[in-house]
ZADO-1210 file (C-alpha; in nm, 4 decimals, padded with zeros to 6 digits):
<atoms>
<atom x="-01.5357" y="01.3379" z="-00.0168" code="MET" pos="1"/>
<atom x="-01.5922" y="01.7177" z="00.0513" code="THR" pos="2"/>
<atom x="-01.5911" y="01.9697" z="-00.2114" code="VAL" pos="3"/>
<atom x="-01.3234" y="02.1778" z="-00.0250" code="ALA" pos="4"/>
<atom x="-01.0753" y="01.8835" z="-00.0150" code="THR" pos="5"/>
<atom x="-01.1136" y="01.8038" z="-00.3849" code="ARG" pos="6"/>
<atom x="-01.0440" y="02.1788" z="-00.4582" code="ALA" pos="7"/>
<atom x="-00.7350" y="02.1994" z="-00.2594" code="ASP" pos="8"/>
<atom x="-00.5785" y="01.8608" z="-00.1971" code="PRO" pos="9"/>
<atom x="-00.2229" y="02.0110" z="-00.1366" code="ASP" pos="10"/>
<atom x="-00.3683" y="02.2092" z="00.1559" code="ALA" pos="11"/>
<atom x="-00.4984" y="01.8895" z="00.3031" code="GLN" pos="12"/>
<atom x="-00.1480" y="01.7082" z="00.2584" code="ILE" pos="13"/>
<atom x="00.0095" y="01.9997" z="00.4380" code="ALA" pos="14"/>
<atom x="-00.2348" y="01.9771" z="00.7295" code="ARG" pos="15"/>
<atom x="-00.1611" y="01.6156" z="00.7558" code="TRP" pos="16"/>
<atom x="00.2094" y="01.6570" z="00.7522" code="LEU" pos="17"/>
<atom x="00.1666" y="01.9299" z="01.0240" code="ASP" pos="18"/>
<atom x="-00.0167" y="01.6743" z="01.2684" code="THR" pos="19"/>
<atom x="00.1417" y="01.6052" z="01.5875" code="ASP" pos="20"/>
<atom x="00.1750" y="01.2256" z="01.6089" code="LEU" pos="21"/>
<atom x="00.1116" y="01.1855" z="01.9928" code="ASP" pos="22"/>
<atom x="-00.1866" y="01.4010" z="01.9623" code="GLU" pos="23"/>
<atom x="-00.3290" y="01.2081" z="01.6718" code="TRP" pos="24"/>
<atom x="-00.2551" y="00.8880" z="01.8672" code="THR" pos="25"/>
<atom x="-00.4640" y="00.9936" z="02.1492" code="ARG" pos="26"/>
<atom x="-00.7476" y="01.0999" z="01.9160" code="THR" pos="27"/>
<atom x="-00.7584" y="00.7567" z="01.7339" code="VAL" pos="28"/>
<atom x="-00.7146" y="00.5310" z="02.0393" code="VAL" pos="29"/>
<atom x="-00.9716" y="00.7158" z="02.2490" code="ARG" pos="30"/>
<atom x="-01.2377" y="00.7232" z="01.9542" code="ARG" pos="31"/>
<atom x="-01.1938" y="00.3285" z="01.9163" code="HIS" pos="32"/>
<atom x="-01.2162" y="00.2737" z="02.2985" code="PHE" pos="33"/>
<atom x="-01.4941" y="00.5013" z="02.3727" code="ASP" pos="34"/>
<atom x="-01.7282" y="00.2940" z="02.5933" code="PRO" pos="35"/>
<atom x="-02.0299" y="00.4086" z="02.3954" code="VAL" pos="36"/>
<atom x="-01.9208" y="00.4855" z="02.0409" code="SER" pos="37"/>
<atom x="-01.6081" y="00.2856" z="02.0116" code="GLY" pos="38"/>
<atom x="-01.5302" y="-00.0195" z="01.7707" code="SER" pos="39"/>
<atom x="-01.6962" y="-00.3308" z="01.8801" code="PRO" pos="40"/>
<atom x="-01.3665" y="-00.5301" z="01.8270" code="TYR" pos="41"/>
<atom x="-01.1650" y="-00.3170" z="02.0359" code="TRP" pos="42"/>
<atom x="-01.4281" y="-00.2705" z="02.3091" code="LEU" pos="43"/>
<atom x="-01.4231" y="-00.6539" z="02.3363" code="GLY" pos="44"/>
<atom x="-01.0516" y="-00.6543" z="02.3553" code="GLN" pos="45"/>
<atom x="-01.0132" y="-00.4019" z="02.6271" code="ALA" pos="46"/>
<atom x="-01.1076" y="-00.6237" z="02.9443" code="PRO" pos="47"/>
<atom x="-00.8201" y="-00.8514" z="02.8514" code="GLY" pos="48"/>
<atom x="-00.5520" y="-00.5884" z="02.8362" code="LEU" pos="49"/>
<atom x="-00.3432" y="-00.5113" z="03.1306" code="ASP" pos="50"/>
<atom x="-00.3640" y="-00.1366" z="03.0847" code="PHE" pos="51"/>
<atom x="-00.6378" y="00.1092" z="02.9998" code="ASP" pos="52"/>
<atom x="-00.5915" y="00.2260" z="02.6480" code="PRO" pos="53"/>
<atom x="-00.7558" y="00.5566" z="02.7172" code="ARG" pos="54"/>
<atom x="-00.4446" y="00.6518" z="02.9278" code="ASP" pos="55"/>
<atom x="-00.2161" y="00.6235" z="02.6351" code="ILE" pos="56"/>
<atom x="-00.0821" y="00.9657" z="02.5629" code="THR" pos="57"/>
<atom x="00.2120" y="00.9057" z="02.3177" code="ARG" pos="58"/>
<atom x="00.2723" y="00.7147" z="01.9835" code="TYR" pos="59"/>
<atom x="00.5668" y="00.5198" z="02.1336" code="ASP" pos="60"/>
<atom x="00.3174" y="00.3679" z="02.4016" code="GLN" pos="61"/>
<atom x="00.1401" y="00.1761" z="02.1260" code="LEU" pos="62"/>
<atom x="00.3934" y="-00.1052" z="02.1667" code="GLY" pos="63"/>
<atom x="00.1948" y="-00.2126" z="02.4856" code="ALA" pos="64"/>
<atom x="-00.0716" y="-00.3668" z="02.2521" code="PHE" pos="65"/>
<atom x="00.2001" y="-00.6089" z="02.1011" code="GLY" pos="66"/>
<atom x="00.1760" y="-00.7392" z="01.7526" code="PRO" pos="67"/>
<atom x="-00.1589" y="-00.7296" z="01.5881" code="PHE" pos="68"/>
<atom x="-00.2866" y="-01.0960" z="01.5154" code="PRO" pos="69"/>
<atom x="-00.3746" y="-01.0684" z="01.1525" code="LEU" pos="70"/>
<atom x="-00.5738" y="-01.3933" z="01.1905" code="ASP" pos="71"/>
<atom x="-00.8344" y="-01.1786" z="01.3412" code="ARG" pos="72"/>
<atom x="-00.8900" y="-01.0060" z="01.0044" code="LEU" pos="73"/>
<atom x="-00.9554" y="-01.3425" z="00.8533" code="ARG" pos="74"/>
<atom x="-01.2439" y="-01.4076" z="01.1125" code="ALA" pos="75"/>
<atom x="-01.3916" y="-01.0840" z="01.2333" code="GLU" pos="76"/>
<atom x="-01.6655" y="-00.8897" z="01.0713" code="ASP" pos="77"/>
<atom x="-01.4717" y="-00.6049" z="00.9166" code="PRO" pos="78"/>
<atom x="-01.7521" y="-00.3831" z="01.0562" code="ALA" pos="79"/>
<atom x="-01.6672" y="-00.4492" z="01.4002" code="ASP" pos="80"/>
<atom x="-01.3275" y="-00.2641" z="01.3696" code="LEU" pos="81"/>
<atom x="-01.5095" y="00.0509" z="01.2658" code="VAL" pos="82"/>
<atom x="-01.6305" y="00.2794" z="01.5701" code="PRO" pos="83"/>
<atom x="-01.9916" y="00.2827" z="01.6346" code="LEU" pos="84"/>
<atom x="-01.9717" y="00.6661" z="01.5764" code="SER" pos="85"/>
<atom x="-01.9631" y="00.5883" z="01.2089" code="VAL" pos="86"/>
<atom x="-02.3449" y="00.5701" z="01.1150" code="PRO" pos="87"/>
<atom x="-02.4997" y="00.2187" z="01.0824" code="ARG" pos="88"/>
<atom x="-02.5693" y="00.0344" z="00.8542" code="PRO" pos="89"/>
<atom x="-02.2192" y="00.0794" z="00.6922" code="LEU" pos="90"/>
<atom x="-02.2251" y="00.1460" z="00.3248" code="ALA" pos="91"/>
<atom x="-01.9043" y="00.0876" z="00.1324" code="GLY" pos="92"/>
<atom x="-01.6359" y="-00.1749" z="00.0219" code="ARG" pos="93"/>
<atom x="-01.4654" y="-00.4482" z="00.2170" code="VAL" pos="94"/>
<atom x="-01.1278" y="-00.5013" z="00.0678" code="TRP" pos="95"/>
<atom x="-00.9040" y="-00.8057" z="00.0805" code="ASP" pos="96"/>
<atom x="-00.5296" y="-00.8649" z="00.1170" code="SER" pos="97"/>
<atom x="-00.3660" y="-01.0775" z="-00.1519" code="GLY" pos="98"/>
<atom x="-00.4110" y="-01.4003" z="00.0384" code="GLY" pos="99"/>
<atom x="-00.0369" y="-01.4994" z="-00.0172" code="THR" pos="100"/>
<atom x="-00.0447" y="-01.7157" z="00.2962" code="THR" pos="101"/>
<atom x="-00.4090" y="-01.8430" z="00.2911" code="GLY" pos="102"/>
<atom x="-00.7403" y="-01.6909" z="00.3710" code="THR" pos="103"/>
<atom x="-00.7130" y="-01.3209" z="00.2878" code="PRO" pos="104"/>
<atom x="-00.7487" y="-01.0556" z="00.5618" code="CYS" pos="105"/>
<atom x="-01.0296" y="-00.8148" z="00.5139" code="ARG" pos="106"/>
<atom x="-01.0815" y="-00.4482" z="00.6079" code="ALA" pos="107"/>
<atom x="-01.3616" y="-00.2108" z="00.5619" code="PHE" pos="108"/>
<atom x="-01.2775" y="00.1311" z="00.4165" code="TYR" pos="109"/>
<atom x="-01.4875" y="00.4436" z="00.5098" code="THR" pos="110"/>
<atom x="-01.4980" y="00.7306" z="00.2515" code="PRO" pos="111"/>
<atom x="-01.2505" y="00.9223" z="00.4744" code="ASP" pos="112"/>
<atom x="-01.0101" y="00.6304" z="00.4567" code="MET" pos="113"/>
<atom x="-01.0468" y="00.6168" z="00.0768" code="LEU" pos="114"/>
<atom x="-00.9859" y="00.9867" z="00.0398" code="LEU" pos="115"/>
<atom x="-00.6773" y="00.9732" z="00.2498" code="HIS" pos="116"/>
<atom x="-00.5157" y="00.6943" z="00.0264" code="ARG" pos="117"/>
<atom x="-00.6344" y="00.8804" z="-00.2870" code="ALA" pos="118"/>
<atom x="-00.4867" y="01.2200" z="-00.1991" code="LEU" pos="119"/>
<atom x="-00.1580" y="01.0611" z="-00.1126" code="TRP" pos="120"/>
<atom x="-00.1473" y="00.8698" z="-00.4368" code="ARG" pos="121"/>
<atom x="-00.2120" y="01.2053" z="-00.6290" code="ARG" pos="122"/>
<atom x="00.0703" y="01.3587" z="-00.4316" code="TRP" pos="123"/>
<atom x="00.2916" y="01.0901" z="-00.5534" code="SER" pos="124"/>
<atom x="00.1768" y="01.1359" z="-00.9090" code="PHE" pos="125"/>
<atom x="00.2571" y="01.5098" z="-00.9025" code="VAL" pos="126"/>
<atom x="00.5905" y="01.4556" z="-00.7185" code="ARG" pos="127"/>
<atom x="00.6987" y="01.1987" z="-00.9627" code="GLU" pos="128"/>
<atom x="00.6123" y="01.4092" z="-01.2726" code="GLY" pos="129"/>
<atom x="00.2886" y="01.2332" z="-01.3954" code="PHE" pos="130"/>
<atom x="00.0866" y="01.4927" z="-01.5640" code="ALA" pos="131"/>
<atom x="-00.2889" y="01.5333" z="-01.5173" code="PRO" pos="132"/>
<atom x="-00.5239" y="01.4821" z="-01.7977" code="GLY" pos="133"/>
<atom x="-00.3597" y="01.1948" z="-01.9356" code="ARG" pos="134"/>
<atom x="-00.4618" y="00.8472" z="-02.0369" code="THR" pos="135"/>
<atom x="-00.3564" y="00.5419" z="-01.8173" code="TRP" pos="136"/>
<atom x="-00.3817" y="00.1767" z="-01.8346" code="LEU" pos="137"/>
<atom x="-00.4233" y="00.0012" z="-01.4985" code="GLN" pos="138"/>
<atom x="-00.3057" y="-00.3667" z="-01.5138" code="ALA" pos="139"/>
<atom x="-00.3035" y="-00.4536" z="-01.1415" code="THR" pos="140"/>
<atom x="-00.5058" y="-00.6860" z="-00.9214" code="PRO" pos="141"/>
<atom x="-00.8846" y="-00.5970" z="-00.9320" code="THR" pos="142"/>
<atom x="-01.1982" y="-00.7216" z="-00.7694" code="GLY" pos="143"/>
<atom x="-01.1370" y="-00.7163" z="-00.3932" code="PRO" pos="144"/>
<atom x="-00.8102" y="-00.5680" z="-00.3980" code="HIS" pos="145"/>
<atom x="-00.7589" y="-00.2251" z="-00.3035" code="LEU" pos="146"/>
<atom x="-00.5095" y="-00.1290" z="-00.5652" code="ILE" pos="147"/>
<atom x="-00.7892" y="-00.1638" z="-00.8204" code="GLY" pos="148"/>
<atom x="-00.9451" y="00.1374" z="-00.6827" code="ASN" pos="149"/>
<atom x="-00.6724" y="00.3246" z="-00.8487" code="GLY" pos="150"/>
<atom x="-00.8908" y="00.3462" z="-01.1541" code="VAL" pos="151"/>
<atom x="-01.1160" y="00.5839" z="-00.9703" code="ARG" pos="152"/>
<atom x="-00.8337" y="00.7588" z="-00.7999" code="GLU" pos="153"/>
<atom x="-00.6679" y="00.8563" z="-01.1381" code="VAL" pos="154"/>
<atom x="-00.9755" y="00.9473" z="-01.2979" code="SER" pos="155"/>
<atom x="-01.1405" y="01.1650" z="-01.0278" code="GLU" pos="156"/>
<atom x="-00.8187" y="01.3336" z="-00.8823" code="LEU" pos="157"/>
<atom x="-00.5887" y="01.3423" z="-01.1707" code="HIS" pos="158"/>
<atom x="-00.8314" y="01.4129" z="-01.4431" code="ALA" pos="159"/>
<atom x="-00.7367" y="01.0977" z="-01.6223" code="GLY" pos="160"/>
<atom x="-00.9033" y="00.8485" z="-01.8732" code="GLN" pos="161"/>
<atom x="-00.8326" y="00.4833" z="-01.7564" code="VAL" pos="162"/>
<atom x="-00.8237" y="00.1665" z="-01.9316" code="TYR" pos="163"/>
<atom x="-00.8253" y="-00.1450" z="-01.7019" code="ALA" pos="164"/>
<atom x="-00.7030" y="-00.5097" z="-01.7238" code="VAL" pos="165"/>
<atom x="-00.8326" y="-00.7816" z="-01.4869" code="ASP" pos="166"/>
<atom x="-00.5657" y="-00.9636" z="-01.2741" code="MET" pos="167"/>
<atom x="-00.6368" y="-01.2273" z="-01.0202" code="ASP" pos="168"/>
<atom x="-00.3142" y="-01.2715" z="-00.7984" code="PRO" pos="169"/>
<atom x="-00.4407" y="-01.5497" z="-00.5993" code="ARG" pos="170"/>
<atom x="-00.4890" y="-01.7803" z="-00.8938" code="TRP" pos="171"/>
<atom x="-00.1180" y="-01.7212" z="-00.9956" code="VAL" pos="172"/>
<atom x="-00.0144" y="-01.7894" z="-00.6387" code="LYS" pos="173"/>
<atom x="-00.2303" y="-02.0995" z="-00.6154" code="ARG" pos="174"/>
<atom x="-00.0585" y="-02.2378" z="-00.9574" code="LEU" pos="175"/>
<atom x="00.2870" y="-02.1662" z="-00.8123" code="ILE" pos="176"/>
<atom x="00.2114" y="-02.3362" z="-00.5020" code="ARG" pos="177"/>
<atom x="00.0926" y="-02.6470" z="-00.6979" code="ALA" pos="178"/>
<atom x="00.4031" y="-02.6440" z="-00.9172" code="GLY" pos="179"/>
<atom x="00.1826" y="-02.5710" z="-01.2344" code="ARG" pos="180"/>
<atom x="00.4479" y="-02.3407" z="-01.3894" code="MET" pos="181"/>
<atom x="00.3277" y="-02.3965" z="-01.7460" code="ALA" pos="182"/>
<atom x="-00.0110" y="-02.2671" z="-01.6407" code="GLU" pos="183"/>
<atom x="00.1576" y="-01.9526" z="-01.4667" code="VAL" pos="184"/>
<atom x="00.3233" y="-01.8880" z="-01.7970" code="ALA" pos="185"/>
<atom x="-00.0059" y="-01.9068" z="-01.9770" code="ASP" pos="186"/>
<atom x="-00.1907" y="-01.6889" z="-01.7533" code="TYR" pos="187"/>
<atom x="00.1049" y="-01.4240" z="-01.7808" code="THR" pos="188"/>
<atom x="00.0716" y="-01.4412" z="-02.1491" code="THR" pos="189"/>
<atom x="-00.3184" y="-01.3940" z="-02.1169" code="HIS" pos="190"/>
<atom x="-00.2428" y="-01.0652" z="-01.9187" code="LEU" pos="191"/>
<atom x="00.0331" y="-00.9432" z="-02.1646" code="LEU" pos="192"/>
<atom x="-00.2102" y="-00.9925" z="-02.4562" code="GLU" pos="193"/>
<atom x="-00.4715" y="-00.7801" z="-02.2999" code="GLN" pos="194"/>
<atom x="-00.2069" y="-00.5088" z="-02.2104" code="ILE" pos="195"/>
<atom x="-00.0810" y="-00.5148" z="-02.5567" code="ALA" pos="196"/>
<atom x="-00.4163" y="-00.4818" z="-02.7095" code="ASP" pos="197"/>
<atom x="-00.4660" y="-00.1514" z="-02.5301" code="VAL" pos="198"/>
<atom x="-00.1113" y="-00.0183" z="-02.5672" code="LEU" pos="199"/>
<atom x="-00.0832" y="-00.0906" z="-02.9636" code="GLU" pos="200"/>
<atom x="-00.3572" y="00.1684" z="-03.0160" code="GLN" pos="201"/>
<atom x="-00.1065" y="00.4326" z="-02.9087" code="GLY" pos="202"/>
<atom x="-00.3556" y="00.6180" z="-02.6805" code="ARG" pos="203"/>
<atom x="-00.2042" y="00.5413" z="-02.3501" code="VAL" pos="204"/>
<atom x="00.0510" y="00.7695" z="-02.1760" code="HIS" pos="205"/>
<atom x="00.1043" y="00.5838" z="-01.8461" code="TYR" pos="206"/>
<atom x="00.0822" y="00.2226" z="-01.7389" code="LEU" pos="207"/>
<atom x="00.0214" y="00.1314" z="-01.3726" code="ASN" pos="208"/>
<atom x="00.1236" y="-00.2337" z="-01.2965" code="THR" pos="209"/>
<atom x="00.3339" y="-00.4532" z="-01.0737" code="THR" pos="210"/>
<atom x="00.7126" y="-00.4935" z="-01.1170" code="PRO" pos="211"/>
<atom x="00.6788" y="-00.8591" z="-01.2153" code="ALA" pos="212"/>
<atom x="00.4265" y="-00.8077" z="-01.4910" code="LEU" pos="213"/>
<atom x="00.6195" y="-00.4967" z="-01.6144" code="PHE" pos="214"/>
<atom x="00.9322" y="-00.7116" z="-01.6414" code="GLN" pos="215"/>
<atom x="00.7434" y="-00.9667" z="-01.8436" code="ALA" pos="216"/>
<atom x="00.6080" y="-00.6947" z="-02.0700" code="LEU" pos="217"/>
<atom x="00.9671" y="-00.5502" z="-02.1284" code="ARG" pos="218"/>
<atom x="01.0983" y="-00.8778" z="-02.2007" code="GLN" pos="219"/>
<atom x="00.8250" y="-00.9646" z="-02.4612" code="ARG" pos="220"/>
<atom x="00.7186" y="-00.6224" z="-02.6084" code="ARG" pos="221"/>
<atom x="01.0127" y="-00.3721" z="-02.5458" code="PRO" pos="222"/>
<atom x="00.8690" y="-00.1397" z="-02.8285" code="GLU" pos="223"/>
<atom x="00.5499" y="-00.0922" z="-02.6225" code="LEU" pos="224"/>
<atom x="00.7465" y="-00.0103" z="-02.3239" code="VAL" pos="225"/>
<atom x="00.9720" y="00.2395" z="-02.4908" code="ALA" pos="226"/>
<atom x="00.6575" y="00.4181" z="-02.6327" code="ALA" pos="227"/>
<atom x="00.5286" y="00.4933" z="-02.2918" code="LEU" pos="228"/>
<atom x="00.5722" y="00.8515" z="-02.1211" code="ASP" pos="229"/>
<atom x="00.5879" y="00.6580" z="-01.7867" code="GLY" pos="230"/>
<atom x="00.5030" y="00.3585" z="-01.5647" code="VAL" pos="231"/>
<atom x="00.4060" y="00.3363" z="-01.2056" code="ARG" pos="232"/>
<atom x="00.4995" y="00.0205" z="-01.0329" code="LEU" pos="233"/>
<atom x="00.2976" y="-00.0913" z="-00.7250" code="SER" pos="234"/>
<atom x="00.4041" y="-00.3766" z="-00.5263" code="GLY" pos="235"/>
<atom x="00.6147" y="-00.5081" z="-00.2578" code="THR" pos="236"/>
<atom x="00.9694" y="-00.5067" z="-00.4078" code="GLN" pos="237"/>
<atom x="01.1892" y="-00.3772" z="-00.6679" code="ILE" pos="238"/>
<atom x="01.5617" y="-00.4157" z="-00.6960" code="SER" pos="239"/>
<atom x="01.8420" y="-00.1730" z="-00.7993" code="ALA" pos="240"/>
<atom x="01.8889" y="-00.3927" z="-01.1006" code="ASP" pos="241"/>
<atom x="01.5242" y="-00.4047" z="-01.2038" code="MET" pos="242"/>
<atom x="01.4871" y="-00.0055" z="-01.1508" code="TYR" pos="243"/>
<atom x="01.7886" y="00.0485" z="-01.3822" code="ARG" pos="244"/>
<atom x="01.6609" y="-00.2012" z="-01.6392" code="THR" pos="245"/>
<atom x="01.3160" y="-00.0434" z="-01.6283" code="PHE" pos="246"/>
<atom x="01.4469" y="00.3093" z="-01.6528" code="SER" pos="247"/>
<atom x="01.6547" y="00.2225" z="-01.9568" code="THR" pos="248"/>
<atom x="01.3619" y="00.0385" z="-02.1289" code="ALA" pos="249"/>
<atom x="01.1404" y="00.3511" z="-02.0837" code="LEU" pos="250"/>
<atom x="01.3916" y="00.5534" z="-02.2778" code="GLN" pos="251"/>
<atom x="01.3405" y="00.8641" z="-02.0700" code="GLY" pos="252"/>
<atom x="00.9974" y="00.7968" z="-01.9474" code="GLY" pos="253"/>
<atom x="00.9002" y="00.8285" z="-01.5762" code="ILE" pos="254"/>
<atom x="00.9556" y="00.5169" z="-01.3544" code="CYS" pos="255"/>
<atom x="00.7463" y="00.5874" z="-01.0389" code="GLY" pos="256"/>
<atom x="00.7337" y="00.3493" z="-00.7385" code="LEU" pos="257"/>
<atom x="00.4999" y="00.2804" z="-00.4398" code="THR" pos="258"/>
<atom x="00.5170" y="00.0231" z="-00.1617" code="TYR" pos="259"/>
<atom x="00.2338" y="-00.1001" z="00.0460" code="GLY" pos="260"/>
<atom x="-00.0752" y="-00.3245" z="00.0834" code="ASN" pos="261"/>
<atom x="-00.4231" y="-00.3200" z="00.1880" code="THR" pos="262"/>
<atom x="-00.3637" y="-00.1734" z="00.5263" code="PHE" pos="263"/>
<atom x="-00.1119" y="00.1013" z="00.4537" code="GLY" pos="264"/>
<atom x="00.0798" y="00.2611" z="00.1759" code="ASN" pos="265"/>
<atom x="00.4150" y="00.4446" z="00.1417" code="ALA" pos="266"/>
<atom x="00.5275" y="00.6845" z="-00.1396" code="ALA" pos="267"/>
<atom x="00.8689" y="00.6670" z="-00.2861" code="CYS" pos="268"/>
<atom x="01.0791" y="00.9509" z="-00.1462" code="LEU" pos="269"/>
<atom x="01.4039" y="00.9245" z="-00.3220" code="ASP" pos="270"/>
<atom x="01.5981" y="00.7150" z="-00.5665" code="ILE" pos="271"/>
<atom x="01.9584" y="00.7436" z="-00.4935" code="GLU" pos="272"/>
<atom x="02.2879" y="00.6109" z="-00.6324" code="ARG" pos="273"/>
<atom x="02.1092" y="00.4837" z="-00.9645" code="ASP" pos="274"/>
<atom x="01.8667" y="00.2721" z="-00.7474" code="GLY" pos="275"/>
<atom x="02.1105" y="00.1446" z="-00.4835" code="GLU" pos="276"/>
<atom x="01.8907" y="00.3174" z="-00.2214" code="LEU" pos="277"/>
<atom x="01.5199" y="00.3553" z="-00.2931" code="ILE" pos="278"/>
<atom x="01.3418" y="00.4936" z="00.0014" code="SER" pos="279"/>
<atom x="00.9738" y="00.5320" z="00.0884" code="TYR" pos="280"/>
<atom x="00.7685" y="00.7249" z="00.3500" code="VAL" pos="281"/>
<atom x="00.4295" y="00.6213" z="00.4832" code="PRO" pos="282"/>
<atom x="00.1022" y="00.8148" z="00.4148" code="ASN" pos="283"/>
<atom x="00.1140" y="01.0040" z="00.7395" code="TYR" pos="284"/>
<atom x="-00.0373" y="01.0480" z="00.9875" code="PRO" pos="285"/>
<atom x="-00.2811" y="00.7532" z="00.9381" code="GLN" pos="286"/>
<atom x="-00.0018" y="00.5104" z="00.8395" code="VAL" pos="287"/>
<atom x="00.3348" y="00.4687" z="00.9988" code="THR" pos="288"/>
<atom x="00.6246" y="00.2322" z="00.9581" code="MET" pos="289"/>
<atom x="00.8879" y="00.1104" z="01.1848" code="ALA" pos="290"/>
<atom x="01.1929" y="-00.1349" z="01.1154" code="VAL" pos="291"/>
<atom x="01.2284" y="-00.3698" z="01.4057" code="VAL" pos="292"/>
<atom x="01.4761" y="-00.6383" z="01.5145" code="ASP" pos="293"/>
<atom x="01.3945" y="-00.9687" z="01.3618" code="LYS" pos="294"/>
<atom x="01.4507" y="-01.1414" z="01.7053" code="GLY" pos="295"/>
<atom x="01.2757" y="-00.8846" z="01.9171" code="ASP" pos="296"/>
<atom x="00.9859" y="-00.7254" z="01.7380" code="ARG" pos="297"/>
<atom x="00.9330" y="-00.4526" z="02.0039" code="SER" pos="298"/>
<atom x="01.2897" y="-00.2958" z="01.9309" code="THR" pos="299"/>
<atom x="01.3593" y="-00.0741" z="01.6379" code="PRO" pos="300"/>
<atom x="01.6990" y="-00.1360" z="01.4640" code="VAL" pos="301"/>
<atom x="01.9430" y="00.1421" z="01.4515" code="THR" pos="302"/>
<atom x="01.9220" y="00.3906" z="01.1585" code="PRO" pos="303"/>
<atom x="02.0609" y="00.2400" z="00.8277" code="GLY" pos="304"/>
<atom x="02.0353" y="-00.1151" z="00.9238" code="THR" pos="305"/>
<atom x="01.7927" y="-00.3810" z="00.8147" code="VAL" pos="306"/>
<atom x="01.5094" y="-00.5325" z="01.0028" code="GLY" pos="307"/>
<atom x="01.1513" y="-00.6402" z="00.9683" code="GLN" pos="308"/>
<atom x="00.8818" y="-00.3748" z="00.8510" code="VAL" pos="309"/>
<atom x="00.6162" y="-00.3003" z="01.1150" code="ARG" pos="310"/>
<atom x="00.3100" y="-00.1147" z="01.0034" code="LEU" pos="311"/>
<atom x="00.0681" y="00.0684" z="01.2315" code="THR" pos="312"/>
<atom x="-00.2609" y="00.1960" z="01.1000" code="VAL" pos="313"/>
<atom x="-00.4060" y="00.4982" z="01.2669" code="LEU" pos="314"/>
<atom x="-00.7240" y="00.5982" z="01.0787" code="HIS" pos="315"/>
<atom x="-00.9942" y="00.7455" z="01.2734" code="GLU" pos="316"/>
<atom x="-01.1992" y="00.4598" z="01.1434" code="ASP" pos="317"/>
<atom x="-00.9562" y="00.1710" z="01.1671" code="LEU" pos="318"/>
<atom x="-00.6832" y="00.1025" z="01.4317" code="PHE" pos="319"/>
<atom x="-00.4313" y="-00.1791" z="01.3638" code="LEU" pos="320"/>
<atom x="-00.1143" y="-00.1437" z="01.5878" code="PRO" pos="321"/>
<atom x="00.2113" y="-00.3102" z="01.5105" code="ASN" pos="322"/>
<atom x="00.1334" y="-00.5318" z="01.2178" code="ILE" pos="323"/>
<atom x="00.4361" y="-00.7409" z="01.1478" code="LEU" pos="324"/>
<atom x="00.4851" y="-00.7488" z="00.7551" code="GLU" pos="325"/>
<atom x="00.6535" y="-01.0171" z="00.5568" code="ARG" pos="326"/>
<atom x="00.9085" y="-00.7573" z="00.4402" code="ASP" pos="327"/>
<atom x="01.2547" y="-00.6544" z="00.5502" code="GLN" pos="328"/>
<atom x="01.4011" y="-00.3006" z="00.4847" code="ALA" pos="329"/>
<atom x="01.6472" y="-00.0523" z="00.5886" code="LEU" pos="330"/>
<atom x="01.5440" y="00.1927" z="00.8585" code="ARG" pos="331"/>
<atom x="01.5564" y="00.5247" z="00.6785" code="HIS" pos="332"/>
<atom x="01.5343" y="00.8385" z="00.8855" code="PRO" pos="333"/>
<atom x="01.4828" y="01.1563" z="00.6873" code="THR" pos="334"/>
<atom x="01.4374" y="01.5306" z="00.7667" code="ASP" pos="335"/>
<atom x="01.1757" y="01.5528" z="00.5015" code="HIS" pos="336"/>
<atom x="00.9064" y="01.3461" z="00.6895" code="TRP" pos="337"/>
<atom x="00.7610" y="01.3468" z="01.0334" code="PRO" pos="338"/>
<atom x="00.8422" y="00.9793" z="01.0893" code="THR" pos="339"/>
<atom x="01.1001" y="00.7275" z="00.9823" code="ASP" pos="340"/>
<atom x="01.0747" y="00.5724" z="00.6249" code="GLY" pos="341"/>
<atom x="01.1881" y="00.2522" z="00.4918" code="VAL" pos="342"/>
<atom x="01.4309" y="00.1732" z="00.2158" code="ALA" pos="343"/>
<atom x="01.5208" y="-00.1237" z="-00.0110" code="ASN" pos="344"/>
<atom x="01.2338" y="-00.3371" z="00.0704" code="VAL" pos="345"/>
<atom x="01.2642" y="-00.7173" z="00.0225" code="ARG" pos="346"/>
<atom x="01.0494" y="-01.0249" z="00.1238" code="PRO" pos="347"/>
<atom x="01.1657" y="-01.1542" z="00.4411" code="LEU" pos="348"/>
<atom x="01.1384" y="-01.5164" z="00.2897" code="GLN" pos="349"/>
<atom x="00.9713" y="-01.6346" z="-00.0343" code="THR" pos="350"/>
<atom x="00.8825" y="-02.0048" z="-00.0558" code="THR" pos="351"/>
<atom x="00.6521" y="-02.2144" z="-00.2513" code="SER" pos="352"/>
<atom x="00.4063" y="-02.2001" z="00.0189" code="SER" pos="353"/>
<atom x="00.3990" y="-01.8266" z="00.0309" code="SER" pos="354"/>
<atom x="00.4912" y="-01.7067" z="-00.3361" code="PRO" pos="355"/>
<atom x="00.4809" y="-01.3506" z="-00.4411" code="GLU" pos="356"/>
<atom x="00.3639" y="-01.4340" z="-00.7927" code="GLY" pos="357"/>
<atom x="00.2892" y="-01.1506" z="-01.0325" code="LEU" pos="358"/>
<atom x="00.3167" y="-00.8933" z="-00.7367" code="TYR" pos="359"/>
</atoms>
């Protein structure tokens, strides 16, 4: 993380938003497929492709790769997806997905990737009205989950003090799959007791947690919610009814939202019609999102209609084209962003075999 970037994060965001996506695509793809310094995974895939990736000149040509097989991220060495131009041995963190559908996917984040995510998160804080130099409680998944890195992001880039609570989302999902709902309730109570223990001291201004856990806190300890200056909800879904309920419970406090996962995040752009439209824009240019036809994942739906979310990761150090998410959303074009956004995100399907749990 360079001193210059720390000193002027807004200038860095402006440079990213001014990036030509086709030019960026060429840079990233050629970096990963460079015969000498590319990423071992993609160099291994190249002979089986019916095109030369180095001939790609436009973002819209990335569809030629087809959907990225997420199972590869469960089996591959995460280092093999990082270009050899990044000095070896790699030093840093491997992050896991939530493991909702089984063995988690894993990705290595270089310092540049972590910085990209952190600066966009800070941009969201500022835009939503979260003041710097405040005290936070982070009650989100921790351990191998990237969202837990938010403790560092808040403290280093928003001058905050941060309390933290452990949360293991995989255990909750395992209990749900097994039908052990009484134990789910016990674990939820365990988390809420830890949250309340911190909030009752009256030192915390802002809470960062998931919509499901915040809902439980609002129901059991509404006075603690009302005392907050704001909450930031990180997860995969929030309905208009939930947003209105949370806003009322906060009694004038900020209700900030974000959508994303281990591979790519999107910041809340607008909340319109009292929560009936909640739109998000991806952390450009390293993350883009499309909304595609559920029956033909290569075809974007028309603006304003519902389809499946497709995520593309275009970091210089990680290239994952056309990830089909387990979410549906409205395609939401906007003049305020270089690419489409998504709105009113919902799970495609929630079953006992793939529960959302406390996310």
